N, C-alpha and C positions, 0 to 999 in steps of 0.2 A: 186728892186733887187740891184740897185747901192747903195742905202742908207744901205741896209743890209750888203753888202761887206764891206762898210766903217765902219759899226758898229763892225763887227768881228775884222777887222784889228785894230781899236781903243781899242777894249778889250785886244787884244794880245799885243799891243804896251804899254798899261797901266800896265799890268802885268810884262813885263819886266823892265818898270821903277820903280816898287815897289819891285824889288829883294832887299832884305837887304844888303846892303854893309858894311862889317864888317871886322875886322882884321882877320877873319876865311880864307879869300882869301889868304892873304900873308902867313899865316900859312901853308895852302895846299900847296902853291907853294914851300915853303921852304922844307916842309916834302917830296914832290916829288923829288925835286932836290937832297936833300940828299940821298935819298935812290936809286934813279936811277942813277944820274949822278956822285956821290961820292962814293957810295958803291956798284955800279955794280948791282942793283936790277932791277926791272921793275914795272910799274904800271899795276895792275890788276883790270880792271873794271867788274862790275856785276850789273844786275837787271833783274827783272822777267817781261815778257809780253812787254808792250810799254815802259817801263823804261829800259828794256834790250836793246831794239832796240837803244835808246839813248846812253846807255853805250857802246854799239858796235861802234856806230859812233864816240864817243869820243876817244875810244881806237885806232882807225885806224888813226884818225887825229893827235893824240899825236904822234904815230909812224912815220908818214910821216913828221912831224916837229921836229925830232930829239930826242923824249923823247920814248924809247921802251915800248910798252903796248900790252897787250892782253886782249880780253874779254872772261871771264869764265862764261857759262851759269850756273846758281845756281843749277838747276836740274841735268845737266850732270855733275856737281862737284861730285855729290853723287854716281857717277857711273864710277869713275876713273880719270876724268879730273881734279880732285882736285890736281893731280900731277904736273901740271903745275906751281904751286905756289913754289917758292924758298925763302931761309931765308931772304934776304934783300929786298924782293918785299914790296910794298904799296899797299893797297886795296882801291878802290874807288867804294863804294856800293850806288846804287839809289834806292830808295823807296818812293813814294809820301806819303804813309801813315806812313812809318817808323816801319812797323808791318809785312811786307811781310814775311810769314813763310819761304820761301825758301832761303831768304836773311839772316834771323836770324839764320838758321840751317848752312848756308854757314860760318857765323862767328865762329860758334862752332866747325866746321869741320877744318877751316883753324887755329883756336887756338890750336887744338888738334895736327895739323901736325906740325906747328911752332908757339910757344908761343909768345904772345906780337907783332904780326904783327901790324903795325900802320893802322889805318882805318880813311878814310875820308867818311863822309856820306854827300848824298844830300837828303833832305826830305823837307817836308812841316810842319813837326810836330816836335817842339823843344823838347817836352816832351815824344817823343816815345822811345821805346827800342832801335831802332837803333841810335838815336841822342844821348842817354845816354851812348851808348857803344863807340861811336866814339871818335877819338882823335881830329878830326876836324869835325865841322858840318856846313855845308853850306845850308841855309834855303832858299827855294822858295819863300816865301811871302804868301804861301797857297792861290793862286789864284783861283777864281771860274771858273770852265770849261765853255768855251764858247759853248760846246755842248748843244743843246736845252733840253736835258735831265738832263743837269748837271752832267753826269756820265762818258762819254767817256774820256779818257786822251786826251786832245787837249791843252788847255792853260798850263796844268802842264807840259807836254812834251816840249812845246815851252820854258818854263823858265828853265828846266833841260838842254835843248840844249845850251841856252846862257850862263849858269854858266859853262858848260863845254867849250864853246869858249873863256870865260874869262881866265879861267885856262891856256888854250892852248896858248893864245897871251901872257899872262904873263909869261909863261915858255919859249916861244920863245925869249922873250926879255931878260929874265935871262941868258939863254945860249948863247944869241948872234948868233941865228941861221940865215944863210945867204942865198942868193940865190944858191950859190954853193952847199951848203950843201942840199938844197931842190932838186936840180937837180939830185944829186946822189941816192936820194930816191924815185925820181918819174920820171921815165924814159919815160913811155908810154903816149900816148894821147896828147891833146892840152896843158895841163899843163906841160908835160914833155918837150914838144917843147919850150914852153914859158920860162920855168925856164932855160933851157940850153941857150937860147937866151940872157936872162938876166944875166946869169952868165958866158956867152961867154966861154962854155966849150963844148967838142964835144958830 
């Protein structure tokens, strides 16, 4: 069992190391910074299924670190939630296959609401419809799932999470996010207490 655990961890770690590091990361950060911090918009993340859970985590972490973001469920968008989108927003859409129906439909609906909203895609397929539509495309490296069936989103969601973490860290550095700023946004719990202590604020 110990060897199996080590093998799973090795598989996941290797997938993270193989994430393509390109200039698209810098483009994504500059695009988010311009739309959110200069133009007063927000980051709107979306994904379906497991990818949606990753998109939601990315949005909440961006918000707590100084970059306003919301998660938009692609199905609920078709039933009125699309209204959360505003003219200066930027979309961050996640789909491992790059052909998730609900995500592609969301792109069409958003374009109909506000034309030419910039789009950042996270996908494993560089030739997919999502990748070809995006202004910026962050590739996962298309890792094989560590799931014994090779189907359940496991390794793919790991690399999606890490790509989100990279964007968040780069943005925090870009805007000079401080302990004081974090403390104002995260009042409760252990992290709230720790942030106020380090920031020396009440």
